[in-house]
Steps between C-alpha positions, in 0.01 A plus 500: 500500500258661252729428206523132594123476533464667162734243342304220666169633367639574154649154459179346632300682231745405225504130589131470579400693188750346260510142623131517584416580139701196390358260760137611497451625145800389295296263284268787406733799457811321368861616516415853386244542775742379766769733366261794527404401853862512614568826319186672626565382856846655493376816329235552768747445782757742356248781541362367829814433705777644285518815714531288815753227418589552135282199409779249446280198587774281354834402659675531163379859462611578855845360426528697177400826669736432791793438267406818313522690830129582495429347840686462828653171615307509828172437318617216274422198717176650631374553146589143403326357807184706444485404131538126565248506783249689287536243223455207739185646658356576155569145382347352816175696462488430128527128567209517747288661230613252231398211723150642533372326185304172523798312356753671723849595386827309536794741453749216458302365205369818341815707549355799685676747265839384629806562285683209344715368220529168316181299540360777722545771238178582307698456178735229633801735486817370665718634779730707276215671317323574826812644661577731207136608467468592867826697503415696185140574594595609852764721341222664294286559807768636732658717230158653434440561871839667550467715190133595546561611859816697425489865603536601135206286384161666430323556831185301576523243223722229653211260557410478132826362356551278804153348473520465123841334506370242748222416253760458224717287726213263576398471137852378425569302816180312585556227237854448627479509881156640589704819552660579830739799476416529870632263769216587739237419237668161448544415866133552591339239271799260519456454875148363445584291194804343668696221328622605157417868556730520801771303320498745209447812712873581512493610135219747562693655786847506344412603142289806592767623742762467226273686258441776755871544570576503127237769439655718767847462350379579148295802602790646698719460193260675261355769730561852378809648670500841666483785255780741423424873512471523121275192480285635781419814300354279229326260739136410461247656738468168683864534609453822697640357821815376330543835327473685832760274661738559212465878517556498874819299458630725221756759628 
């Protein structure tokens, strides 16, 4: 249960921090500020709950790690449920705050940081551009997560590339779709915007999942294979475990 609660809390922080920066301060901090808010939220959560749940806080990341055999099937649906619920609760509380101004706040009119394409894209980008953008950017994110958390990666630094790549992703994607790369992040605001946001929500569920699956397939194809005995003797110090396994297997 603790891992599900951690995913709920982590996704809550990501959506409240990232979408909150866009809804409450977007006109002051701009795209770059919103991008930093998302990246810093994820970076903080990697070090806060990473040791509990792995800090997926994104159904696409969970899928990519599952397909890469880095998590067990029994946790898959629980992670997805916790992530979506965390995003919905974050969006609900954010909307209460947004409505606290004298003029109120209408999510259907002002967008509420929902993801969209066509007339609902910040840059008026169409369906095709939005689909390709979301797949590619999710691929970037999930590939970074899988690689940075690999046993052979430098220990203790996973949060930095993961947080930084999310900043990069938002700098590229906000003008196109408001950047999803995370079905849970899209579902939360869309439920309160309704109408067009729910009609276009399918893309921000399907595209990130495709990107996550693609990242898993690519990483598995480029991951360093097991070392031979001769290669193990020349291995870098960071490959001590692999070297030991090779020596043990050598007759």
